[in-house]
Legacy VTK file of the C-alpha trace (Angstrom):
# vtk DataFile Version 3.0
C-alpha trace
ASCII
DATASET POLYDATA
POINTS 806 float
2.945 -3.165 -74.772
6.242 -4.953 -75.153
8.193 -1.843 -74.215
6.038 -1.367 -71.109
6.704 -4.966 -70.011
10.430 -4.528 -70.508
10.327 -1.324 -68.496
8.584 -3.036 -65.590
10.959 -5.989 -65.581
14.085 -3.869 -65.405
15.552 -3.810 -61.864
15.383 -0.432 -60.133
18.577 1.287 -59.116
19.436 0.962 -55.372
18.775 4.035 -53.259
21.955 5.861 -52.318
23.017 5.016 -48.761
23.475 7.877 -46.323
26.773 8.095 -44.464
26.698 6.636 -40.974
27.528 10.014 -39.452
24.429 11.594 -40.978
22.209 8.672 -39.923
23.539 8.930 -36.357
22.982 12.694 -36.336
19.382 12.217 -37.474
18.703 9.530 -34.869
20.174 11.665 -32.090
17.512 14.286 -32.731
14.662 11.820 -32.278
12.751 11.424 -29.000
13.385 8.350 -26.880
10.056 6.804 -27.865
11.044 6.798 -31.559
14.539 5.460 -30.857
13.094 2.532 -28.913
10.878 1.772 -31.891
13.818 1.911 -34.324
15.720 -0.658 -32.273
13.325 -3.218 -33.732
14.370 -2.451 -37.346
17.296 -4.885 -37.391
19.973 -6.353 -35.152
22.620 -3.861 -36.220
20.364 -0.912 -35.382
19.410 -2.521 -32.064
23.086 -2.893 -31.140
24.020 0.621 -32.319
21.108 2.381 -30.622
21.714 0.478 -27.379
25.449 1.115 -27.256
26.945 3.157 -24.452
28.429 5.608 -26.970
25.075 6.397 -28.593
23.342 6.732 -25.222
26.012 9.192 -24.051
25.736 11.234 -27.256
21.949 11.318 -26.921
22.196 12.474 -23.299
24.571 15.268 -24.276
22.266 16.329 -27.112
19.251 16.460 -24.778
21.135 18.475 -22.153
22.332 20.968 -24.757
18.808 21.507 -26.093
16.572 24.109 -24.490
13.113 22.659 -23.760
10.153 24.829 -24.633
8.415 24.056 -21.343
9.262 21.981 -18.270
8.077 18.397 -18.113
7.682 16.623 -14.810
6.786 13.278 -13.296
4.851 12.590 -10.114
3.682 9.491 -8.276
0.193 8.767 -6.988
-1.234 5.689 -5.224
-3.632 3.433 -7.106
-7.213 3.002 -5.800
-6.376 -0.419 -4.349
-3.369 0.966 -2.415
-1.233 -1.963 -3.557
0.425 -0.170 -6.479
1.570 3.292 -7.485
1.250 5.072 -10.801
4.091 7.135 -12.281
2.599 10.017 -14.276
3.993 12.565 -16.683
2.683 16.127 -16.857
3.551 19.375 -18.606
1.886 22.770 -19.173
1.154 21.844 -22.795
-0.990 18.865 -21.721
-4.292 19.154 -19.881
-4.326 15.574 -18.579
-1.826 13.548 -16.576
-0.443 10.699 -18.654
0.223 7.402 -16.902
3.704 6.184 -17.805
3.721 2.883 -15.918
2.760 1.304 -12.603
4.997 0.219 -9.734
3.437 -2.905 -8.253
3.502 -3.471 -4.481
4.454 0.180 -3.823
2.180 2.205 -1.542
2.350 5.701 -3.021
1.328 7.452 0.194
4.611 6.393 1.797
6.951 6.438 -1.179
9.778 8.965 -1.499
11.250 9.996 -4.858
14.416 11.892 -5.692
13.493 15.471 -6.737
15.651 15.388 -9.849
16.737 12.428 -12.016
20.394 11.445 -12.045
21.292 11.403 -15.750
17.827 10.075 -16.573
17.314 7.623 -13.698
15.111 8.157 -10.640
15.234 6.438 -7.256
12.035 5.554 -5.346
11.898 4.270 -1.776
8.859 2.351 -0.517
8.807 2.608 3.281
6.168 -0.107 3.659
7.923 -2.993 1.900
10.659 -1.660 2.458
12.325 -1.627 -0.972
14.187 0.594 -3.434
13.297 0.985 -7.109
15.217 2.613 -9.950
13.375 3.599 -13.121
13.841 5.505 -16.367
10.689 7.522 -17.004
11.497 7.919 -20.712
11.996 4.212 -21.478
9.562 2.960 -18.788
12.234 0.525 -17.581
12.209 -0.233 -13.857
14.054 -2.547 -11.489
13.616 -3.439 -7.836
16.942 -3.573 -6.029
17.892 -6.712 -4.067
17.082 -7.167 -0.407
19.345 -5.437 2.093
19.973 -5.258 5.826
16.786 -3.768 7.196
16.894 -0.749 9.460
14.309 1.616 10.871
16.654 4.592 10.391
18.001 4.787 6.841
18.350 7.158 3.882
19.636 6.616 0.347
20.452 8.495 -2.837
21.333 7.787 -6.463
24.592 9.005 -8.018
26.701 8.549 -11.168
30.375 7.585 -11.289
31.785 9.534 -14.252
35.004 7.480 -14.291
33.419 4.032 -14.555
30.125 5.217 -16.153
28.175 3.391 -13.452
25.103 4.311 -11.437
25.351 3.748 -7.693
22.722 3.720 -4.966
24.324 4.796 -1.687
22.555 3.941 1.557
23.301 5.316 5.029
21.679 3.429 7.895
21.959 2.606 11.558
23.004 -0.957 12.287
21.834 -3.208 15.094
22.591 -2.252 18.686
24.917 -5.225 19.170
27.183 -4.287 16.253
30.415 -2.383 16.822
29.888 -0.028 13.871
26.461 1.514 14.418
26.445 3.830 11.375
26.985 1.964 8.123
27.170 2.803 4.438
26.315 0.347 1.669
26.581 0.740 -2.094
24.683 -1.020 -4.847
26.082 -0.657 -8.376
23.582 -1.151 -11.190
25.102 -3.786 -13.450
28.545 -3.282 -11.920
31.489 -5.621 -11.612
30.917 -6.135 -7.891
27.929 -8.362 -8.593
24.254 -8.199 -7.838
24.526 -7.322 -4.154
24.834 -4.539 -1.640
28.407 -4.081 -0.408
30.114 -1.851 2.156
31.424 1.448 0.841
35.122 1.318 -0.022
36.026 3.955 2.566
33.451 2.907 5.137
32.190 5.477 7.634
35.167 6.932 9.527
34.615 7.501 13.224
34.909 11.300 12.908
31.937 11.289 10.493
29.623 9.028 12.524
27.841 11.764 14.482
27.336 13.796 11.294
26.048 10.734 9.440
23.660 9.995 12.313
22.378 13.590 12.196
22.041 13.378 8.405
19.882 10.265 8.740
17.684 11.968 11.352
17.309 15.071 9.152
16.398 13.025 6.079
13.770 11.055 8.001
12.167 13.886 9.956
12.041 16.406 7.079
11.501 13.922 4.219
14.648 15.209 2.490
16.408 13.007 -0.034
20.155 13.472 -0.648
21.009 15.617 -3.661
23.517 14.554 -6.317
25.659 17.316 -7.781
29.207 17.555 -9.162
29.889 13.871 -8.528
28.856 13.943 -4.862
25.779 12.927 -2.899
24.907 15.522 -0.280
22.917 15.112 2.960
21.757 18.132 4.921
22.650 18.216 8.638
20.069 19.923 10.827
21.832 21.197 13.962
18.838 20.243 16.157
20.000 16.629 15.864
23.415 17.441 17.379
24.382 18.502 20.881
26.654 21.313 19.660
26.039 23.483 16.610
28.495 22.178 13.994
30.486 24.203 11.528
29.535 21.650 8.879
26.153 21.963 7.166
26.369 19.133 4.656
27.712 15.585 4.656
29.061 14.679 1.207
29.894 11.320 -0.320
32.125 10.961 -3.380
30.400 8.469 -5.667
33.689 7.724 -7.456
36.035 7.383 -4.455
33.317 6.256 -1.996
34.677 8.523 0.731
33.030 11.092 2.995
33.718 14.760 3.545
31.795 17.708 4.934
30.935 21.180 3.702
30.875 24.208 5.994
27.701 26.097 6.772
26.540 29.160 4.819
26.423 32.507 6.650
23.008 31.916 8.249
21.269 29.585 10.654
20.160 26.279 9.109
16.461 26.534 9.850
13.825 25.898 7.192
16.349 24.989 4.496
16.734 22.196 1.974
19.231 21.232 -0.726
18.727 21.447 -4.478
20.763 20.973 -7.656
20.731 23.770 -10.241
23.015 23.628 -13.289
24.858 20.685 -11.676
25.786 22.894 -8.736
24.803 22.354 -5.133
22.433 24.959 -3.706
20.837 25.632 -0.328
17.271 26.938 -0.411
16.384 29.143 2.547
12.680 29.549 3.351
12.079 32.753 5.327
8.378 32.162 5.935
6.298 32.822 7.971
8.161 35.869 9.299
8.849 36.970 5.720
7.880 36.157 2.151
11.266 35.459 0.570
12.788 32.236 -0.713
16.579 32.520 -1.090
18.771 30.224 -3.187
22.428 30.135 -2.148
24.929 28.499 -4.482
28.308 26.966 -3.736
30.950 28.646 -5.907
33.842 26.254 -5.408
33.369 22.705 -4.198
35.574 22.640 -1.134
35.306 22.213 2.597
35.625 25.972 3.036
32.025 26.363 1.931
32.167 29.447 -0.303
28.475 30.325 -0.641
26.883 33.160 -2.622
23.295 34.347 -2.884
22.109 33.603 -6.425
18.346 34.180 -6.355
15.838 35.916 -4.094
12.271 34.872 -4.843
9.515 37.059 -3.452
6.572 34.734 -2.936
4.196 37.686 -2.804
4.802 38.167 -6.527
2.728 35.081 -7.239
-0.603 35.823 -8.902
-2.595 33.767 -6.394
-0.706 35.269 -3.423
-1.101 32.011 -1.524
2.508 30.912 -1.157
3.121 32.588 2.185
0.965 29.948 3.877
2.866 27.357 5.950
2.681 24.491 3.449
5.901 22.948 2.119
7.692 24.499 -0.875
10.658 22.755 -2.455
12.927 23.756 -5.338
12.921 20.841 -7.780
15.500 22.185 -10.233
15.791 24.409 -13.257
15.029 24.288 -16.962
16.883 26.244 -19.636
20.303 27.843 -19.832
21.853 30.859 -18.142
23.631 31.730 -21.359
20.395 32.209 -23.268
18.790 33.984 -20.268
15.793 31.667 -20.626
16.351 29.665 -17.465
13.410 29.206 -15.104
13.431 27.679 -11.627
10.882 24.964 -10.820
9.152 24.915 -7.433
6.716 22.298 -6.092
4.367 22.620 -3.137
2.686 20.124 -0.833
-0.612 21.286 -2.341
0.491 19.474 -5.521
1.165 22.646 -7.501
4.174 23.281 -9.733
5.331 26.895 -10.063
7.986 28.444 -12.313
10.085 31.446 -11.337
11.571 33.686 -14.005
14.779 35.194 -12.545
14.769 37.999 -15.123
11.254 39.309 -14.525
10.969 38.025 -10.955
7.479 36.622 -11.615
5.900 33.411 -10.328
3.340 31.396 -12.232
1.514 28.141 -11.510
1.864 25.906 -14.540
0.645 22.517 -13.280
-1.677 21.266 -10.551
-1.106 17.521 -10.308
-3.833 15.144 -9.151
-3.492 12.701 -6.279
-7.042 11.598 -5.621
-6.280 8.338 -3.852
-4.066 9.742 -1.097
-5.533 9.408 2.406
-2.405 10.125 4.446
-1.003 13.208 2.755
-1.279 16.500 4.627
-0.359 20.077 3.853
3.005 19.436 5.525
3.847 16.407 3.376
6.820 16.689 1.075
6.032 17.163 -2.633
6.580 14.025 -4.704
7.443 15.706 -7.999
10.560 15.275 -10.115
11.842 16.618 -13.410
11.369 14.497 -16.517
14.433 14.197 -18.746
14.719 12.299 -22.005
17.392 9.643 -21.579
18.369 6.238 -22.900
20.204 5.331 -19.706
19.773 1.583 -19.198
18.201 0.214 -16.037
20.098 -2.934 -15.187
17.919 -5.833 -14.060
18.848 -7.766 -10.953
19.772 -11.440 -11.163
16.464 -12.377 -9.547
14.479 -10.348 -12.086
16.436 -11.903 -14.954
15.798 -15.397 -13.600
12.074 -14.747 -13.095
11.702 -13.268 -16.594
13.330 -16.155 -18.452
11.170 -18.278 -20.812
11.430 -21.222 -18.435
10.311 -19.105 -15.483
7.374 -17.718 -17.472
6.300 -21.238 -18.449
6.640 -22.396 -14.839
4.550 -19.468 -13.690
1.730 -20.304 -16.107
1.724 -23.906 -14.854
1.803 -22.955 -11.170
-1.027 -20.454 -11.608
-3.328 -23.318 -12.598
-2.519 -25.647 -9.699
-4.525 -25.944 -6.445
-3.216 -23.919 -3.535
-1.868 -26.832 -1.472
0.072 -28.078 -4.502
1.576 -24.643 -5.080
2.722 -24.494 -1.455
4.426 -27.882 -1.837
6.123 -26.675 -5.041
8.154 -24.203 -2.980
10.384 -27.146 -2.093
11.308 -27.867 -5.722
14.011 -25.208 -6.094
15.078 -21.766 -4.876
13.894 -20.258 -8.135
10.380 -21.678 -7.668
10.429 -20.524 -4.039
11.249 -16.929 -5.108
8.636 -17.088 -7.838
5.806 -18.368 -5.631
6.588 -15.981 -2.771
6.851 -12.927 -5.035
4.038 -10.412 -4.620
3.372 -10.334 -8.365
2.784 -14.113 -8.497
0.533 -14.086 -5.437
-1.489 -11.229 -6.917
-1.789 -12.980 -10.306
-2.858 -16.189 -8.577
-5.485 -14.362 -6.519
-6.923 -12.509 -9.535
-7.018 -15.618 -11.752
-8.647 -17.889 -9.171
-11.287 -15.374 -8.043
-12.117 -13.882 -11.405
-15.689 -15.223 -11.448
-16.458 -13.533 -8.068
-18.833 -16.374 -7.169
-19.060 -17.223 -3.449
-16.924 -20.233 -2.549
-18.032 -22.235 0.479
-16.251 -24.647 2.785
-17.460 -26.341 5.947
-15.367 -26.062 9.100
-15.074 -29.113 11.335
-12.867 -30.286 14.154
-9.248 -30.969 13.246
-7.522 -34.294 13.489
-6.756 -35.266 17.065
-8.948 -32.460 18.351
-6.372 -29.815 17.366
-7.393 -26.832 15.261
-9.931 -27.130 12.471
-10.437 -28.997 9.244
-11.709 -27.405 6.027
-13.514 -29.205 3.244
-15.371 -27.845 0.180
-19.137 -27.943 0.425
-19.432 -30.204 -2.608
-17.468 -32.888 -0.777
-20.130 -33.031 1.957
-23.158 -33.084 -0.313
-22.720 -36.709 -1.317
-22.298 -38.265 2.126
-22.482 -37.531 5.831
-19.071 -36.966 7.424
-17.911 -38.977 10.399
-19.005 -37.899 13.861
-15.355 -37.498 14.876
-15.109 -34.415 12.673
-18.014 -32.651 14.406
-17.310 -29.487 16.339
-17.671 -29.659 20.112
-17.529 -25.890 20.721
-19.255 -22.821 19.359
-17.417 -21.377 16.344
-17.957 -18.124 14.406
-16.223 -17.494 11.071
-15.500 -14.183 9.383
-15.855 -13.412 5.702
-12.632 -13.552 3.648
-10.392 -10.503 4.010
-7.478 -10.252 1.557
-7.288 -14.045 1.285
-7.543 -14.840 5.018
-10.372 -15.743 7.433
-10.792 -15.568 11.179
-12.243 -18.556 13.035
-13.237 -17.599 16.593
-14.035 -19.719 19.625
-14.739 -18.671 23.193
-11.068 -18.533 24.132
-9.011 -18.319 20.936
-8.841 -16.814 17.463
-7.473 -18.749 14.514
-6.141 -16.831 11.519
-6.745 -19.241 8.639
-6.410 -19.654 4.917
-8.987 -22.393 4.203
-7.743 -22.723 0.623
-4.237 -23.860 1.613
-5.113 -25.199 5.062
-2.861 -22.663 6.810
-3.831 -21.712 10.382
-2.236 -19.647 13.127
-3.662 -19.336 16.632
-4.103 -16.082 18.581
-5.133 -16.026 22.222
-8.450 -14.207 22.275
-9.657 -14.372 25.882
-9.703 -11.086 27.829
-7.535 -11.362 30.950
-9.417 -9.996 33.960
-6.239 -9.171 35.891
-5.509 -6.498 33.268
-8.714 -4.605 34.185
-9.107 -1.743 36.681
-10.367 -2.563 40.178
-13.648 -0.663 39.813
-14.438 -2.573 36.623
-13.799 -5.894 38.380
-16.220 -4.949 41.150
-18.928 -4.030 38.652
-18.385 -7.312 36.811
-18.978 -9.201 40.019
-22.111 -7.290 40.983
-23.895 -6.831 37.668
-22.453 -9.431 35.333
-23.297 -9.566 31.628
-26.276 -10.775 29.696
-24.877 -13.039 27.008
-26.385 -13.052 23.543
-27.681 -16.449 22.452
-27.628 -16.230 18.651
-25.220 -18.147 16.431
-22.940 -15.183 15.657
-22.036 -14.085 19.191
-19.293 -15.556 21.355
-20.102 -14.806 24.959
-19.820 -11.081 25.580
-17.540 -10.246 22.679
-17.498 -9.963 18.937
-14.412 -10.253 16.774
-13.605 -9.046 13.269
-10.766 -9.456 10.805
-9.510 -6.383 8.964
-6.583 -5.284 6.844
-4.227 -2.365 7.412
-3.738 -0.762 4.014
-0.757 1.155 5.336
1.314 -1.762 6.612
-0.313 -4.369 4.334
-1.040 -6.788 7.173
-4.121 -8.286 8.777
-5.416 -7.118 12.145
-7.866 -8.669 14.619
-10.341 -6.315 16.309
-12.029 -7.640 19.455
-14.815 -5.860 21.337
-15.482 -7.190 24.846
-18.161 -6.171 27.365
-16.890 -6.366 30.935
-20.388 -5.532 32.145
-23.586 -3.996 30.819
-26.935 -3.141 32.368
-29.858 -2.513 30.002
-31.946 -0.996 32.831
-29.480 1.729 33.770
-27.983 1.826 30.226
-24.494 1.737 31.750
-21.689 -0.437 30.453
-17.941 -0.972 30.369
-16.226 -2.365 27.294
-12.812 -2.719 25.706
-11.877 -2.623 22.032
-8.453 -4.062 21.309
-6.497 -4.382 18.072
-3.922 -7.088 17.466
-1.591 -6.955 14.485
-1.105 -10.425 13.038
2.605 -9.707 12.613
3.460 -8.070 15.917
0.990 -9.878 18.180
0.960 -7.258 20.963
-2.521 -5.718 21.354
-3.474 -2.054 21.380
-6.036 -1.459 24.147
-6.516 2.331 24.124
-9.339 2.284 21.581
-12.565 3.945 22.702
-15.560 3.675 20.339
-17.824 6.754 20.388
-20.920 4.529 20.889
-21.623 1.121 22.439
-21.492 -1.719 19.921
-24.036 -4.502 19.433
-23.292 -8.215 19.589
-23.141 -8.910 15.833
-19.713 -9.291 14.209
-18.294 -6.204 12.475
-17.920 -5.790 8.725
-14.695 -4.897 6.920
-14.591 -2.842 3.732
-11.679 -1.001 2.065
-9.507 -0.481 5.131
-12.406 0.400 7.469
-14.227 -1.723 10.047
-17.935 -1.101 10.735
-20.175 -2.012 13.711
-23.852 -1.361 14.373
-24.349 0.544 17.622
-26.294 -0.801 20.604
-29.229 1.618 21.303
-30.072 -0.173 24.558
-26.873 1.207 26.127
-25.342 4.637 26.450
-26.897 8.062 26.043
-28.225 7.758 22.484
-31.534 6.061 21.760
-30.869 5.963 18.022
-29.036 3.439 15.922
-25.885 4.473 14.091
-22.885 2.809 12.449
-19.488 3.132 14.123
-16.572 3.172 11.683
-12.883 2.643 12.442
-10.112 3.439 9.950
-7.511 0.792 10.695
-4.555 2.692 9.237
-5.204 6.020 10.961
-6.792 4.512 14.121
-9.632 7.034 13.810
-13.286 6.444 14.734
-16.291 7.894 12.964
-20.089 7.690 13.063
-22.144 6.964 9.932
-25.878 7.784 10.223
-28.316 4.961 9.473
-31.321 5.302 7.144
-34.077 7.271 8.972
-36.431 4.287 9.188
-33.683 2.208 10.859
-32.154 4.800 13.163
-35.358 5.112 15.196
-35.494 2.619 18.062
-37.798 1.859 20.947
-37.659 -0.891 23.539
-40.924 -2.443 22.349
-39.688 -3.129 18.823
-38.401 -6.694 18.273
-36.512 -5.737 15.083
-32.780 -6.365 14.840
-30.193 -4.501 12.765
-26.623 -5.257 11.755
-24.124 -4.334 9.056
-22.877 -6.562 6.245
-20.816 -6.209 3.089
-22.586 -7.247 -0.117
-21.114 -6.839 -3.598
-18.366 -4.613 -2.222
-20.809 -2.116 -0.661
-21.630 -1.346 2.966
-25.163 -2.496 3.766
-27.530 -2.325 6.748
-29.917 -5.217 7.350
-33.209 -4.658 9.202
-34.691 -7.968 10.393
-38.410 -7.756 11.208
-39.522 -10.956 13.015
-43.207 -9.987 12.889
-43.323 -9.642 9.089
-40.568 -12.283 8.623
-38.737 -9.925 6.237
-35.164 -8.743 5.724
-34.754 -5.192 4.421
-31.300 -4.520 2.960
-30.110 -0.931 2.519
-27.003 0.009 0.502
-24.774 3.021 1.050
-23.647 4.280 -2.356
-22.311 7.763 -3.162
-23.083 8.850 0.401
-26.775 7.959 0.101
-28.820 5.122 1.570
-31.173 3.257 -0.787
-33.394 0.272 -0.030
-32.066 -2.334 -2.430
-33.558 -5.703 -1.489
-36.409 -7.201 0.514
-36.216 -10.892 1.413
-39.472 -12.651 2.394
-38.741 -15.583 4.710
-42.217 -16.433 5.974
-43.038 -20.109 5.733
-39.483 -21.347 5.254
-38.540 -23.801 7.971
-35.317 -22.999 9.784
-35.194 -19.408 8.495
-37.766 -17.851 10.813
-36.574 -14.505 12.146
-38.411 -15.175 15.403
-36.036 -18.025 16.212
-32.860 -17.213 14.245
-30.592 -14.433 13.135
-30.416 -14.780 9.345
-27.320 -13.202 7.763
-27.053 -12.581 4.000
-23.461 -13.547 3.267
-23.124 -12.809 -0.444
-24.871 -12.590 -3.800
-24.106 -15.030 -6.583
-23.303 -12.817 -9.621
-24.401 -15.592 -11.979
-28.070 -15.805 -10.947
-28.450 -13.045 -8.328
-29.435 -15.404 -5.507
-28.601 -14.511 -1.890
-26.532 -16.876 0.217
-28.205 -17.007 3.658
-26.695 -18.365 6.848
-28.498 -18.985 10.149
-25.665 -20.863 11.833
-27.659 -24.096 11.443
-28.830 -23.870 7.846
-27.256 -22.628 4.636
-29.409 -21.769 1.641
-29.818 -19.738 -1.546
-32.700 -17.265 -1.686
-34.244 -16.467 -5.082
-35.591 -12.901 -5.180
-37.989 -13.461 -8.076
-39.460 -16.757 -6.817
-39.177 -15.909 -3.100
-37.915 -19.438 -2.544
-34.958 -20.932 -0.671
-32.816 -23.816 -1.855
-31.155 -25.527 1.094
-27.493 -26.167 0.356
-26.614 -28.153 3.449
-28.287 -28.786 6.846
-25.732 -27.906 9.488
-27.609 -29.301 12.512
-26.831 -32.748 13.819
-30.445 -34.016 13.655
-30.144 -34.187 9.870
-27.423 -36.791 10.307
-29.655 -39.134 12.226
-28.257 -38.418 15.688
-30.127 -36.705 18.469
-28.471 -34.019 20.477
-28.739 -36.250 23.549
-26.779 -39.037 21.894
-24.194 -36.629 20.622
-24.095 -34.820 23.976
-23.759 -31.479 22.224
-25.231 -28.173 23.315
-28.282 -27.301 21.247
-26.579 -24.065 20.200
-23.518 -25.861 18.810
-23.568 -26.950 15.182
-21.291 -29.830 14.161
-20.157 -27.821 11.116
-20.168 -24.129 10.273
-19.923 -22.606 6.794
-17.121 -20.296 5.792
-16.735 -18.187 2.664
-13.198 -18.236 1.344
-11.018 -16.877 -1.450
-8.432 -18.820 -3.397
-5.287 -17.180 -2.111
-1.725 -18.024 -1.081
-1.656 -15.571 1.844
0.000 -16.734 5.060
1.709 -15.456 8.230
3.884 -14.569 10.047
5.599 -11.983 7.856
8.161 -9.283 8.591
6.685 -6.491 10.659
6.328 -3.092 8.988
4.251 -1.076 11.419
7.267 0.111 13.420
8.674 1.912 10.388
5.646 4.060 9.791
4.278 4.821 13.245
6.239 6.563 15.934
LINES 1 807
806 0 1 2 3 4 5 6 7 8 9 10 11 12 13 14 15 16 17 18 19 20 21 22 23 24 25 26 27 28 29 30 31 32 33 34 35 36 37 38 39 40 41 42 43 44 45 46 47 48 49 50 51 52 53 54 55 56 57 58 59 60 61 62 63 64 65 66 67 68 69 70 71 72 73 74 75 76 77 78 79 80 81 82 83 84 85 86 87 88 89 90 91 92 93 94 95 96 97 98 99 100 101 102 103 104 105 106 107 108 109 110 111 112 113 114 115 116 117 118 119 120 121 122 123 124 125 126 127 128 129 130 131 132 133 134 135 136 137 138 139 140 141 142 143 144 145 146 147 148 149 150 151 152 153 154 155 156 157 158 159 160 161 162 163 164 165 166 167 168 169 170 171 172 173 174 175 176 177 178 179 180 181 182 183 184 185 186 187 188 189 190 191 192 193 194 195 196 197 198 199 200 201 202 203 204 205 206 207 208 209 210 211 212 213 214 215 216 217 218 219 220 221 222 223 224 225 226 227 228 229 230 231 232 233 234 235 236 237 238 239 240 241 242 243 244 245 246 247 248 249 250 251 252 253 254 255 256 257 258 259 260 261 262 263 264 265 266 267 268 269 270 271 272 273 274 275 276 277 278 279 280 281 282 283 284 285 286 287 288 289 290 291 292 293 294 295 296 297 298 299 300 301 302 303 304 305 306 307 308 309 310 311 312 313 314 315 316 317 318 319 320 321 322 323 324 325 326 327 328 329 330 331 332 333 334 335 336 337 338 339 340 341 342 343 344 345 346 347 348 349 350 351 352 353 354 355 356 357 358 359 360 361 362 363 364 365 366 367 368 369 370 371 372 373 374 375 376 377 378 379 380 381 382 383 384 385 386 387 388 389 390 391 392 393 394 395 396 397 398 399 400 401 402 403 404 405 406 407 408 409 410 411 412 413 414 415 416 417 418 419 420 421 422 423 424 425 426 427 428 429 430 431 432 433 434 435 436 437 438 439 440 441 442 443 444 445 446 447 448 449 450 451 452 453 454 455 456 457 458 459 460 461 462 463 464 465 466 467 468 469 470 471 472 473 474 475 476 477 478 479 480 481 482 483 484 485 486 487 488 489 490 491 492 493 494 495 496 497 498 499 500 501 502 503 504 505 506 507 508 509 510 511 512 513 514 515 516 517 518 519 520 521 522 523 524 525 526 527 528 529 530 531 532 533 534 535 536 537 538 539 540 541 542 543 544 545 546 547 548 549 550 551 552 553 554 555 556 557 558 559 560 561 562 563 564 565 566 567 568 569 570 571 572 573 574 575 576 577 578 579 580 581 582 583 584 585 586 587 588 589 590 591 592 593 594 595 596 597 598 599 600 601 602 603 604 605 606 607 608 609 610 611 612 613 614 615 616 617 618 619 620 621 622 623 624 625 626 627 628 629 630 631 632 633 634 635 636 637 638 639 640 641 642 643 644 645 646 647 648 649 650 651 652 653 654 655 656 657 658 659 660 661 662 663 664 665 666 667 668 669 670 671 672 673 674 675 676 677 678 679 680 681 682 683 684 685 686 687 688 689 690 691 692 693 694 695 696 697 698 699 700 701 702 703 704 705 706 707 708 709 710 711 712 713 714 715 716 717 718 719 720 721 722 723 724 725 726 727 728 729 730 731 732 733 734 735 736 737 738 739 740 741 742 743 744 745 746 747 748 749 750 751 752 753 754 755 756 757 758 759 760 761 762 763 764 765 766 767 768 769 770 771 772 773 774 775 776 777 778 779 780 781 782 783 784 785 786 787 788 789 790 791 792 793 794 795 796 797 798 799 800 801 802 803 804 805
């Protein structure tokens, strides 16, 4: 026993330490994911594994290795269209692995460099607009600082081998009033020039301006990003953008010297070509479809202005197993994997049908290895450029901008947590505290976090809208504030007002002559002129207006002969106002004339050339997921059936959605009314039967209509369907009660008890004043309810529509 105790108490001999060279050699063979984990072992390891020397050695080791199979990354928009996922895929994996998410990037209009530059990839978001640089291996990403905006611009990412710096080079067209119309700016990631865009050292010489202008046009029209190879960024020049056919085919930019030069054309016409980088050499890919089936890859032997080109590969697309590559969709060469020395090199091709194909130069075969998924893309077509890039293991650091560093500091994080818990009007006032707080509050990430936190319970929030101080605009007050006492008569409305449901944090308040874009939570309001000008109408329409006139609807949700809705353009990320106006209508002859106009809340100029396929009824439209919906008017036009008219705001395309069979049938003796609403995020049709005093609510889910709810309103004063239009606004997720609005009463309907709890009487008689004393029209309520969301949204913002629509 004693000997065993002595043996346990004796200190063990220290393990022999490995030489640093061996430890470094072992670590260099590890994947990036493991190296990032080992940085947390101790401070010395963190410093060693983050050093520039180790990162360079690791990059060289990865490039020397021969991967067993190609690994790629692709981008795809998120379901909400306000973020984009960066995915990794390879033939050895059946599923697409999400690497990380780029917030505020609309993936349908994002361009990505086809091959990483020493591990880093550049992404351009045309909607914001903004540039992002990320490392797919480390998941590090940075958004570059703001720059001089331009409709015509193109940019690429390069590496300066002398200074070991990454540079983003941007060619763009300046403003018309500037002397130098074509400009070049450079942003150095973590460079000595500071956290800013600066002019290129050599500028854009006059003799290169027309080529640079053509390069910008080619990049924009063909969705071609510049290619980095041998220390130069290269832009293709399509001769169709020049008056005379040039002898130069490529505009090159030295990333080290920041000077331009050009490269002569290969011995063929530059039609259907694009640039690619293979083995760090510049190549031109020539697509001979549809007249042929070949894809040629020409390589530059010596980098000089003489343009010594040689044909390296001829790919017969008919050799593909599926034999479907001769169709006119886009095919791009992404790069190559392997080494020529080992004769195991394969060439990677990507198509606009989201397929990745490898070509074996030895056997001449083609094989599809990956079919990436992009389920949330609405704007991609068969002619869209592939958004696929090679994945390369790299420890290349992504330098954060000064703004990102400031917003990620402990103080900024603490400030953010405090600001997220303040009321909206207080947060708006906090913008005046400092520039840092201003940047934080106005950042998209903060506004999104604020919106999600404040509306997490999804319960309907109600305010009452009254007349603004001095008779200007409107005032907003929470419903709870009114429950305890009657407000002063000076706050009563003196005109008919209709309010929309909240749409991405904003509401529309409509009167007979104007529209007010409002955020009731912060008190923000912006006026839009809503009255249709008769002098803009054709002469024959004016004559019909004078002879026939219009029958105005008298319910609480119609404003004269028009209805107005608030929607959101998912493409440009801005609100739009849609107004439908009847110039004249005759229910006897079923003839009518109407106008549907769209006004962007940023631009302000309306679009009038919108022709719905069916006449629309007088109830306000309903917005849902980028689409506006109206119920048709069966008393007008050629169709005697009800249907739903849809309008995709981003694509400006109309559609017709059939109603449930029991609702689509209509005859002129039926007193029933129908309209569309959004309930619990689903499109619904409401059938109001005044004889039975019942509301039937149908939901459209998975392309099928189902009767979901029946509301019995018989016997409830003020909710009679014979005298009112009763609109179900929302459902309280806590108890399942329906929020009903008649324009004069607001109540909660209990499905199980078939009872209504009045929340607030909106008519003036409940305040002890007769309509004669108040001298108000009987159809005008002194207050109207409005559903709102706790949001920091406001306008005007920078216009984006001009960048994405020709």
